[in-house]
C-alpha positions in Angstrom: 0.0 0.0 0.0 1.2 3.4 -0.8 -0.3 5.1 2.2 -0.1 4.3 5.9 -3.3 3.3 7.6 -3.6 5.1 11.0 -3.9 3.1 14.1 -7.4 2.7 15.4 -7.6 2.4 19.2 -10.3 0.7 21.2 -13.6 2.5 20.5 -15.9 2.4 23.5 -18.7 4.0 21.4 -18.6 1.2 18.9 -19.1 -1.3 21.7 -22.0 0.8 22.8 -23.3 0.7 19.2 -23.1 -3.1 19.3 -25.1 -3.0 22.5 -27.8 -0.9 20.8 -27.8 -3.4 17.9 -28.1 -6.5 19.9 -30.7 -5.1 22.3 -32.9 -4.0 19.4 -32.8 -7.5 18.0 -33.5 -9.0 21.4 -36.4 -6.7 22.1 -37.8 -7.3 18.6 -37.7 -11.1 19.1 -39.5 -10.7 22.5 -42.2 -8.4 21.0 -41.2 -5.6 23.4 -42.2 -2.8 21.1 -39.2 -2.7 18.7 -41.2 -3.6 15.6 -38.1 -2.7 13.4 -35.5 -4.1 15.8 -34.3 -6.5 13.2 -32.2 -3.7 11.6 -29.8 -4.3 14.5 -28.3 -7.1 12.3 -27.6 -4.4 9.6 -25.9 -2.3 12.3 -23.6 -5.3 13.0 -22.8 -5.7 9.3 -21.6 -2.1 9.0 -19.5 -2.3 12.2 -18.0 -5.6 11.1 -17.0 -4.2 7.7 -15.4 -1.2 9.3 -13.4 -3.1 12.0 -12.3 -6.0 9.8 -11.1 -3.7 7.0 -9.2 -1.5 9.4 -7.6 -4.5 11.0 -6.4 -6.0 7.6 -5.3 -2.7 6.1 -3.3 -1.9 9.2 -1.6 -5.3 9.1 -0.9 -4.9 5.4 0.7 -1.4 5.9 3.1 -3.0 8.4 3.8 -6.0 6.1 2.6 -8.5 8.6 -0.7 -9.6 7.2 -1.2 -13.3 6.9 -4.4 -15.1 5.7 -3.7 -18.0 7.9 -3.3 -15.8 10.9 -6.4 -13.8 10.1 -8.6 -16.8 9.6 -7.3 -18.5 12.8 -8.1 -15.3 14.7 -11.7 -15.5 13.2 -11.9 -19.1 14.3 -10.8 -18.2 17.8 -13.3 -15.3 17.9 -16.4 -17.1 16.4 -16.2 -20.9 16.5 -15.9 -21.8 20.2 -19.0 -19.8 21.2 -21.2 -20.9 18.3 -20.0 -24.5 18.8 -21.1 -24.5 22.4 -24.5 -23.0 21.5 -24.9 -25.6 18.7 -24.1 -28.5 21.1 -26.7 -27.3 23.6 -29.3 -26.7 21.0 -28.8 -30.2 19.5 -29.1 -31.7 23.0 -32.3 -29.7 23.8 -33.7 -30.6 20.4 -33.2 -34.3 21.2 -35.1 -33.9 24.4 -37.9 -31.5 23.4 -38.4 -31.4 19.6 -40.9 -33.5 17.7 -39.5 -35.7 14.9 -40.3 -33.2 12.1 -38.8 -30.4 14.0 -35.7 -32.3 15.0 -35.3 -33.4 11.4 -35.3 -29.7 10.3 -32.9 -28.8 13.2 -30.5 -31.5 11.9 -30.7 -30.0 8.4 -30.1 -26.5 9.7 -27.2 -27.6 11.9 -25.5 -29.2 8.9 -25.9 -26.0 6.9 -24.4 -23.9 9.8 -21.5 -26.2 10.2 -20.8 -25.9 6.5 -21.1 -22.1 6.8 -24.1 -21.9 4.4 -27.1 -21.6 6.8 -28.1 -18.4 5.0 -28.2 -20.2 1.7 -30.2 -23.0 3.3 -32.9 -20.6 4.6 -32.9 -18.7 1.3 -33.8 -21.9 -0.5 -36.1 -23.6 2.0 -37.9 -20.9 3.9 -41.6 -21.0 3.4 -44.7 -21.1 5.5 -45.0 -24.9 5.1 -41.9 -25.3 7.3 -43.8 -24.0 10.3 -43.5 -20.7 12.2 -40.1 -19.0 12.0 -40.4 -18.5 15.7 -39.8 -22.2 16.2 -36.6 -22.6 14.3 -33.8 -22.7 16.9 -30.9 -21.9 14.5 -32.7 -19.4 12.2 -30.5 -16.6 13.6 -27.3 -18.3 12.3 -28.1 -16.9 8.8 -26.4 -13.6 9.7 -23.4 -15.4 11.2 -23.1 -17.3 7.9 -23.1 -14.0 6.0 -20.3 -12.6 8.1 -18.3 -15.9 7.9 -18.6 -15.9 4.1 -17.5 -12.3 4.1 -14.5 -13.1 6.3 -13.5 -15.9 3.9 -13.7 -13.8 0.7 -13.0 -10.2 1.6 -9.4 -10.8 2.8 -8.7 -12.5 -0.6 -9.9 -9.3 -2.3 -7.6 -7.1 -0.1 -4.6 -9.4 -0.9 -5.3 -9.1 -4.6 -5.6 -5.3 -4.2 -2.7 -4.9 -1.7 -0.8 -2.5 -4.1 -3.8 -0.3 -4.7 -3.8 3.2 -3.5 -6.5 4.3 -1.1 -8.3 6.0 -4.0 -8.3 2.9 -6.1 -9.3 0.7 -3.2 -12.2 3.1 -2.4 -13.3 3.0 -6.0 -13.2 -0.9 -5.9 -15.2 -1.0 -2.7 -17.6 1.6 -4.0 -18.3 -0.3 -7.3 -18.8 -3.6 -5.5 -21.1 -1.9 -2.9 -23.2 -0.3 -5.7 -23.4 -3.6 -7.6 -24.5 -5.4 -4.4 -27.1 -2.7 -3.6 -28.5 -2.8 -7.1 -28.7 -6.6 -6.9 -30.5 -6.3 -3.5 -33.1 -4.0 -5.0 -33.7 -6.3 -8.0 -33.9 -9.4 -5.8 -36.2 -7.7 -3.4 -38.9 -7.8 -6.1 -38.0 -11.0 -7.9 -36.4 -13.1 -5.1 -37.3 -11.5 -1.8 -36.3 -14.4 0.4 -32.9 -14.7 -1.2 -32.5 -10.9 -1.0 -32.9 -11.1 2.8 -30.5 -14.0 3.4 -27.6 -14.2 1.0 -24.2 -12.4 1.0 -24.3 -10.9 -2.5 -27.4 -8.8 -1.6 -26.0 -7.9 1.9 -22.4 -7.3 1.0 -23.0 -3.6 0.4 -23.7 -3.1 4.1 -20.3 -4.6 5.1 -18.6 -2.7 2.3 -20.2 0.5 3.5 -18.3 -0.1 6.8 -15.2 -0.9 4.8 -15.4 2.4 2.9 -15.3 4.3 6.2 -11.7 3.2 6.8 -10.7 4.9 3.5 -12.5 8.2 4.0 -10.1 11.0 5.2 -10.8 12.4 8.6 -8.7 15.6 8.3 -5.4 17.0 7.0 -2.2 18.2 8.5 -0.4 21.4 7.4 2.7 21.8 9.5 1.6 22.3 13.1 -1.8 23.3 11.9 -4.7 20.9 12.0 -7.9 21.1 10.0 -10.7 19.1 11.3 -14.5 18.9 11.2 -16.3 21.4 13.3 -17.4 20.0 16.7 -20.9 21.5 16.2 -21.2 19.6 12.9 -20.0 16.4 14.5 -22.6 16.8 17.3 -25.4 17.7 14.8 -24.8 14.8 12.4 -24.2 12.3 15.2 -27.5 13.3 16.9 -29.4 13.2 13.6 -27.9 9.8 12.8 -28.9 8.4 16.2 -32.4 9.7 15.9 -32.7 8.1 12.4 -31.5 4.8 13.7 -33.9 4.8 16.7 -36.7 5.8 14.3 -36.1 2.6 12.3 -36.4 0.6 15.4 -40.0 1.7 15.9 -41.1 2.9 12.4 -40.2 -0.3 10.5 -42.1 -3.5 11.0 -42.4 -6.9 9.4 -44.3 -5.6 6.5 -41.5 -3.2 5.5 -39.8 -4.4 2.3 -36.3 -5.3 3.4 -33.4 -5.0 2.8 -33.0 -2.9 -0.4 -33.6 0.9 -0.1 -35.1 0.7 3.3 -31.9 -0.7 4.7 -30.1 2.4 3.6 -31.3 4.5 6.6 -30.1 2.3 9.4 -26.8 1.5 7.6 -26.0 5.1 6.8 -27.0 6.2 10.3 -24.5 3.6 11.7 -21.8 4.7 9.3 -22.3 8.3 10.3 -22.2 7.5 14.0 -18.9 5.6 13.5 -17.3 8.3 11.3 -18.3 11.4 13.1 -17.0 10.2 16.4 -13.4 10.1 15.1 -11.1 13.1 14.9 -7.8 13.7 13.1 -4.6 13.0 14.9 -3.6 15.9 17.2 -0.1 17.2 17.9 0.4 14.6 20.7 -0.4 11.6 18.4 0.6 12.9 15.0 4.0 11.1 15.2 2.3 7.7 15.6 -0.6 8.4 13.3 -3.0 7.2 16.0 -6.6 8.3 15.7 -8.3 9.5 18.8 -12.0 9.1 19.4 -13.6 12.6 19.4 -16.7 11.8 21.5 -19.8 13.7 20.8 -22.7 13.6 23.2 -24.0 10.6 21.4 -20.5 9.0 21.6 -20.4 9.7 25.3 -23.8 8.0 25.8 -22.7 5.0 23.8 -19.5 4.8 25.9 -21.3 4.3 29.2 -20.0 1.2 31.0 -23.3 -0.7 31.0 -23.6 -0.3 27.2 -20.0 -1.1 26.5 -20.2 -4.3 28.6 -23.3 -5.4 26.7 -21.4 -4.6 23.5 -18.6 -6.8 24.5 -20.9 -9.8 25.2 -23.1 -8.9 22.2 -21.9 -11.8 20.0 -22.7 -14.4 22.8 -26.0 -12.6 23.6 -27.0 -12.8 19.9 -26.0 -16.5 19.8 -27.9 -17.5 22.9 -31.0 -15.3 23.0 -32.8 -16.8 20.0 -32.6 -20.6 21.0 -33.7 -19.6 24.5 -36.7 -17.8 23.1 -37.5 -20.6 20.6 -37.5 -23.4 23.2 -39.6 -21.3 25.6 -42.1 -20.7 22.8 -42.0 -24.3 21.8 -43.1 -25.4 25.2 -45.4 -22.5 26.1 -46.9 -21.1 22.8 -45.8 -18.3 20.5 -47.0 -15.6 22.8 -44.8 -15.6 25.9 -46.3 -14.3 29.1 -44.7 -11.5 31.0 -43.1 -14.0 33.4 -41.6 -16.0 30.6 -40.4 -12.9 28.8 -38.5 -11.9 32.0 -37.1 -15.4 32.2 -36.0 -15.2 28.6 -34.2 -11.9 29.1 -32.5 -13.0 32.3 -31.5 -16.4 30.9 -30.2 -14.8 27.7 -27.9 -12.4 29.6 -26.7 -15.1 32.0 -25.9 -17.4 29.1 -24.2 -14.6 27.2 -22.0 -13.6 30.2 -21.0 -17.2 30.9 -20.2 -17.7 27.2 -18.2 -14.5 27.0 -16.1 -15.0 30.1 -15.7 -18.7 30.0 -15.6 -19.6 26.3 -15.2 -16.5 24.1 -12.4 -14.7 26.0 -10.2 -17.7 26.9 -10.2 -18.9 23.3 -9.8 -15.4 21.8 -6.8 -14.6 24.0 -5.2 -18.0 23.3 -5.5 -19.3 26.8 -7.1 -22.5 25.5 -5.6 -24.4 22.5 -2.7 -22.0 22.3 -1.1 -23.3 19.1 -2.7 -22.9 15.7 -2.4 -26.7 15.0 -4.2 -27.6 18.2 -6.9 -25.1 17.4 -7.5 -26.4 13.9 -7.5 -30.1 14.9 -9.7 -29.8 17.9 -12.3 -27.5 16.3 -12.4 -29.7 13.3 -13.0 -32.8 15.4 -15.8 -31.2 17.4 -17.4 -29.8 14.2 -17.2 -33.3 12.7 -18.9 -34.8 15.7 -21.7 -32.2 15.6 -22.0 -32.8 11.9 -22.5 -36.6 12.5 -25.1 -35.9 15.1 -26.9 -33.5 12.8 -26.9 -36.1 10.0 -28.3 -38.8 12.3 -31.1 -36.4 13.2 -31.9 -35.5 9.6 -31.5 -38.9 8.0 -33.6 -40.8 10.6 -36.7 -38.6 10.4 -36.1 -36.9 13.7 -35.7 -40.1 15.6 -39.4 -40.7 16.3 -38.6 -43.9 18.2 -37.2 -41.9 21.2 -40.8 -41.2 22.2 -43.1 -43.6 24.2 -45.5 -45.9 22.3 -48.6 -43.9 23.0 -46.9 -40.8 21.7 -45.7 -42.6 18.6 -49.3 -43.8 18.0 -50.3 -40.1 17.8 -47.4 -39.2 15.6 -48.4 -41.8 13.1 -51.6 -40.0 12.5 -49.6 -36.9 11.5 -47.9 -38.5 8.6 -48.5 -36.8 5.3 -48.2 -39.8 2.9 -52.0 -39.9 2.3 -52.0 -36.3 1.0 -48.8 -36.6 -0.9 -50.3 -39.3 -3.2 -52.7 -36.7 -4.6 -50.1 -34.2 -5.6 -50.5 -33.4 -9.3 -46.8 -33.6 -9.9 -45.7 -31.7 -12.9 -47.1 -28.3 -13.8 -48.1 -29.9 -17.1 -50.2 -32.6 -15.6 -53.6 -30.9 -16.3 -52.5 -30.1 -19.8 -51.5 -33.7 -20.4 -54.6 -35.2 -18.8 -52.5 -36.8 -16.0 -54.4 -35.5 -12.9 -55.0 -38.1 -10.1 -58.5 -39.4 -10.1 -61.0 -39.6 -7.2 -63.9 -42.0 -6.6 -65.1 -44.5 -9.2 -63.0 -44.6 -12.3 -64.3 -42.2 -15.0 -65.5 -43.8 -18.3 -67.3 -42.9 -21.5 -70.6 -43.9 -19.9 -69.8 -42.1 -16.6 -67.7 -39.1 -17.1 -66.1 -37.2 -14.2 -68.5 -35.2 -12.1 -66.3 -33.0 -10.0 -62.8 -31.5 -9.6 -60.9 -30.7 -6.4 -58.7 -27.7 -7.2 -56.3 -25.9 -4.9 -53.0 -25.9 -3.0 -51.6 -28.3 -0.3 -54.8 -27.7 1.7 -56.8 -29.3 -1.1 -54.4 -32.3 -1.0 -55.1 -32.6 2.7 -58.8 -33.4 2.1 -58.3 -35.3 -1.2 -58.6 -38.8 0.4 -61.8 -37.8 2.2 -63.2 -36.6 -1.1 -62.1 -39.8 -2.7 -64.0 -41.9 -0.1 -67.1 -39.7 -0.3 -67.0 -40.0 -4.1 -66.9 -43.8 -3.8 -69.7 -43.7 -1.4 -71.9 -41.8 -3.8 -70.7 -43.6 -6.9 -69.3 -40.4 -8.6 -65.9 -39.8 -10.2 -63.6 -36.8 -10.2 -60.1 -35.5 -10.3 -57.8 -33.6 -8.1 -55.6 -30.7 -9.3 -53.2 -29.5 -6.5 -50.0 -27.7 -6.3 -48.4 -26.4 -3.1 -48.2 -22.6 -2.8 -50.6 -22.2 -5.8 -54.0 -20.5 -5.1 -56.7 -21.8 -7.4 -57.6 -18.4 -8.8 -57.1 -17.4 -12.5 -54.6 -14.7 -13.4 -52.7 -14.4 -10.1 -49.3 -15.7 -8.9 -46.8 -15.2 -6.1 -43.4 -13.6 -6.9 -41.3 -15.9 -9.1 -44.1 -18.4 -9.4 -45.3 -17.3 -12.8 -46.1 -20.9 -13.7 -49.1 -20.6 -11.4 -51.0 -18.6 -14.1 -50.3 -21.3 -16.8 -51.2 -24.1 -14.4 -54.6 -22.6 -13.5 -55.4 -21.9 -17.1 -54.6 -25.5 -17.9 -56.9 -26.7 -15.1 -59.7 -24.5 -16.6 -59.1 -26.1 -20.0 -59.2 -29.5 -18.3 -62.6 -28.7 -16.9 -63.9 -27.7 -20.3 -62.5 -30.9 -22.0 -64.0 -33.2 -19.4 -67.3 -31.2 -19.1 -67.0 -31.2 -15.3 -69.9 -29.5 -13.6 -68.8 -29.3 -9.9 -65.6 -27.6 -8.6 -64.4 -27.5 -5.0 -61.7 -24.8 -4.4 -59.6 -25.2 -1.3 -56.6 -23.1 -0.2 -54.8 -21.4 2.6 -56.6 -18.3 1.5 -55.4 -15.8 4.1 -51.8 -16.9 3.6 -52.0 -15.3 0.1 -53.2 -11.8 1.2 -51.7 -11.3 4.7 -48.0 -10.7 5.7 -46.4 -13.9 6.9 -45.3 -14.0 10.5 -41.7 -13.8 9.4 -42.4 -10.4 7.8 -41.6 -11.6 4.3 -44.0 -10.5 1.6 -43.1 -13.2 -0.9 -46.3 -15.0 -0.2 -48.6 -12.2 -1.3 -50.4 -12.8 -4.6 -50.3 -10.3 -7.5 -51.6 -9.9 -11.0 -49.2 -7.2 -11.9 -45.5 -7.6 -11.2 -45.0 -3.9 -11.4 -47.5 -3.1 -8.7 -46.5 -2.6 -5.0 -46.9 -5.8 -3.0 -48.8 -5.1 0.2 -51.7 -6.9 2.0 -54.1 -4.3 0.8 -53.1 -4.7 -2.9 -53.2 -8.6 -2.4 -56.7 -8.4 -1.1 -57.8 -6.3 -4.1 -56.1 -8.9 -6.4 -58.0 -11.7 -4.8 -61.3 -9.8 -4.9 -61.2 -9.0 -8.6 -59.7 -12.3 -9.8 -62.0 -14.5 -7.6 -64.9 -12.8 -9.4 -63.3 -13.4 -12.8 -62.7 -17.1 -11.9 -66.2 -17.7 -10.7 -67.7 -15.9 -13.7 -65.8 -18.1 -16.2 -66.8 -21.2 -14.3 -70.4 -20.2 -14.2 -70.3 -19.5 -18.0 -69.3 -23.2 -18.3 -72.3 -24.3 -16.2 -70.1 -25.2 -13.2 -71.3 -25.2 -9.6 -68.5 -23.6 -7.6 -67.9 -24.6 -4.0 -65.3 -22.9 -1.8 -63.9 -24.5 1.4 -63.0 -21.7 3.7 -59.8 -22.0 5.8 -59.4 -24.2 8.7 -58.3 -22.5 12.0 -54.6 -21.5 12.0 -53.1 -22.6 15.3 -51.0 -20.3 17.4 -48.9 -23.2 18.8 -47.9 -26.6 17.4 -51.0 -28.7 17.9 -49.0 -31.9 17.8 -46.7 -30.7 20.5 -49.7 -29.7 22.6 -51.2 -33.2 22.3 -47.9 -34.9 23.0 -47.3 -32.8 26.1 -50.8 -33.7 27.4 -50.0 -37.4 26.8 -46.6 -37.2 28.5 -48.2 -35.4 31.5 -50.9 -38.1 31.8 -53.6 -35.5 31.3 -57.2 -36.7 31.1 -58.4 -33.5 29.6 -58.1 -33.2 25.8 -56.2 -29.9 25.0 -57.8 -27.4 22.7 -56.4 -25.0 20.1 -56.8 -21.4 18.9 -59.6 -19.2 20.3 -62.7 -18.7 18.2 -62.4 -14.9 18.4 -58.8 -15.1 17.2 -59.7 -17.4 14.3 -62.5 -15.0 13.2 -60.2 -12.0 13.4 -57.5 -13.7 11.3 -60.0 -14.7 8.6 -62.0 -11.5 8.6 -60.5 -10.0 5.4 -60.5 -13.2 3.4 -64.0 -14.2 4.5 -65.3 -10.8 3.5 -63.8 -11.3 0.0 -65.0 -14.9 -0.3 -68.5 -13.9 0.9 -68.7 -11.0 -1.6 -69.7 -13.2 -4.5 -73.5 -13.4 -5.0 -74.6 -16.2 -7.3 -76.9 -19.2 -7.1 -74.0 -21.3 -8.5 -71.5 -20.2 -5.8 -71.4 -21.9 -2.3 -69.3 -21.5 0.7 -68.3 -24.3 3.1 -67.3 -22.9 6.4 -65.5 -25.3 8.7 -65.6 -23.0 11.8 -68.6 -24.6 13.5 -67.3 -28.1 12.9 -64.0 -27.2 14.6 -65.5 -25.3 17.5 -68.7 -27.4 18.3 -70.1 -24.7 20.6 -66.7 -24.3 22.2 -64.6 -21.1 22.3 -61.4 -23.1 21.4 -60.7 -25.3 18.4 -60.8 -29.1 18.4 -57.2 -30.3 17.5 -57.4 -34.0 18.3 -58.1 -36.7 20.9 -56.1 -38.5 23.6 -56.9 -41.4 25.8 -58.4 -44.4 24.1 -57.4 -43.1 20.7 -54.4 -40.8 20.4 -55.1 -38.8 17.2 -54.0 -35.4 15.9 -56.3 -33.5 13.6 -53.4 -31.3 12.4 -50.0 -32.1 10.9 -48.7 -28.6 11.5 -50.2 -25.2 12.5 -52.5 -25.0 9.5 -52.9 -28.3 7.6 -55.4 -31.0 8.7 -54.3 -34.6 8.8 -56.3 -37.3 7.1 -57.8 -38.1 10.6 -58.8 -34.4 10.9 -60.3 -34.3 7.5 -62.4 -37.4 8.3 -63.4 -36.4 11.8 -64.1 -32.7 11.2 -64.5 -31.9 7.5 -66.2 -35.1 6.2 -69.7 -34.1 7.3 -69.2 -30.6 5.8 -68.0 -32.0 2.5 -70.8 -34.5 2.4 -73.3 -31.7 1.8 -71.5 -30.9 -1.5 -71.4 -34.5 -2.6 -75.1 -35.0 -2.0 -75.8 -32.4 -4.6 -74.1 -34.5 -7.3 -76.5 -37.4 -7.1 -80.3 -37.9 -7.2 -82.0 -37.7 -3.8 -82.7 -41.4 -3.8 -79.0 -42.2 -3.9 -78.1 -40.1 -0.9 -76.7 -41.7 2.2 -77.3 -40.6 5.8 -73.7 -39.9 7.0 -74.8 -40.3 10.6 -75.3 -44.0 10.2 -72.1 -44.8 8.4 -69.7 -47.1 10.2 -66.6 -45.6 11.8 -63.8 -45.1 9.4 -60.2 -46.1 10.3 -58.1 -43.0 9.9 -54.7 -44.5 10.9 
């Protein structure tokens, strides 16, 4: 390098900024009013970019930079604490998690150990995987982003080691701009990837890197030119206000990252930059930079904040699994007592981790030599990898549960629904849809079509049995994540439009006169609990994607769909959504069995269910036509009770849900069959109808 990088002493204010970042994330995850607290992760990214770049450039300027040494220091800094956390999470997972959840934990742990958990979540994150609040290692995505940055960024600096500061700044700037543009493009096309992957987040780290290269003043003999203190105070104050505003102004519906991430990232960069002054006469000889604390800098340098900043890495690692396991055992809404326990336990675990794991390893008091460090960490990581693979490859080890619990778990298997998947998106076009009921023939053509997403597949076998009972034939056209409405799609799922058009053509070809539409309707017009908007439907890729616009899309395209079906002489039936549970119903039933409870647990409150379905039920109920009929399962799930029926325990251990929103075959038979029977009775002459009340019990195992 042609210029000497000044020394950067310990910055108390940066530790305070770390504390603000981790506290905002913690309070966000505990629902303590910080609706935009997730931007704390972006604050961490900017700080990391600034500190790592300063560290490497300083070492390069003194001709002592080594990639091996750098990566070993990162291993000492990051790996011991995350390994301890991972070990505890895998152990708690074995004790508490249901097979499906332990299976997913194993997959996530494998991804984390391979430093690609962000890529894993970018490719697998959807509402079918269950609530994000119950994924113990979800927070490791940001750690993976930083780890990938630490692997690649030093290589870039080695390649550019002979660049001047100007050329290096141009290089960083161009890369940051490219990353930011990619982030904006992905936010519309691939919103989940935009949130998780390094290429769309790199600009935040590079923004911190650029701060190292920005001049902070100039010397002229014994004279010193520096920024005016008033300006430093003003800009620092405004930056702090802007950062705090994002904590409360942003929420889970805010499109993120992209342009909205600029405000917290720029605010962080300004707080870092405008709390540094140029070397004074006492430090000019050494080139040391001295922190020029503004009022905000002094506030950030308070001892309680700087201590939280020092333990922020461990606090970030431990707080999320603690919250997840508390929610897993007690429901998604933690009580005040459990929130206090989560806070206290998180800080205690962080302090223990920092003082007994982080610090000894970082200072080289444990595994002093590089060789020992690499060998021991590799062995432990390999052991954790083997455990994770065992979890994942053995279906979450269902046999670790008692026989009565395993009996219930068998009723949650999804194999019955999977056999009715339509497979390829060309299945309707190629007349390869699965059939229901008696086999269609030239003398008895198909009577009905079940059309929808995975919620339609969940009731397909019940429809098959009812069709056999009444001697009618039909087909099932299902695709996960695909609402059965013409002209709409989710981002990136343009094939949905062609699929639904092909299903409509299939109806015409086979002259089918009864259609049952089933879907997770509200999931297409409401923001997901994760805050991601990639589930909202649209009929115009250029239009803004909000719940309000998605509701308008459903309103007009439902009317179009029903009109086209009516023009074909089709009777349209719509199955409204089953109650979305606030906690895992399987876990609730398993807990009751383990505790020897004689009282069958219940699910979500009726008032909450009605509130959640208010918008979609208004839209579904807006169609006025003699050929349009709604099937509302609410009364069947609540049977004069204020809480939902989710299963039975005792003589028969059965779950009516396989997750928070899909019914099992047992649930479909026990709850929805009488409701669906009303539709099937309209397909046959009155003399052929059967009284469902006198039918023999049906085995649902």
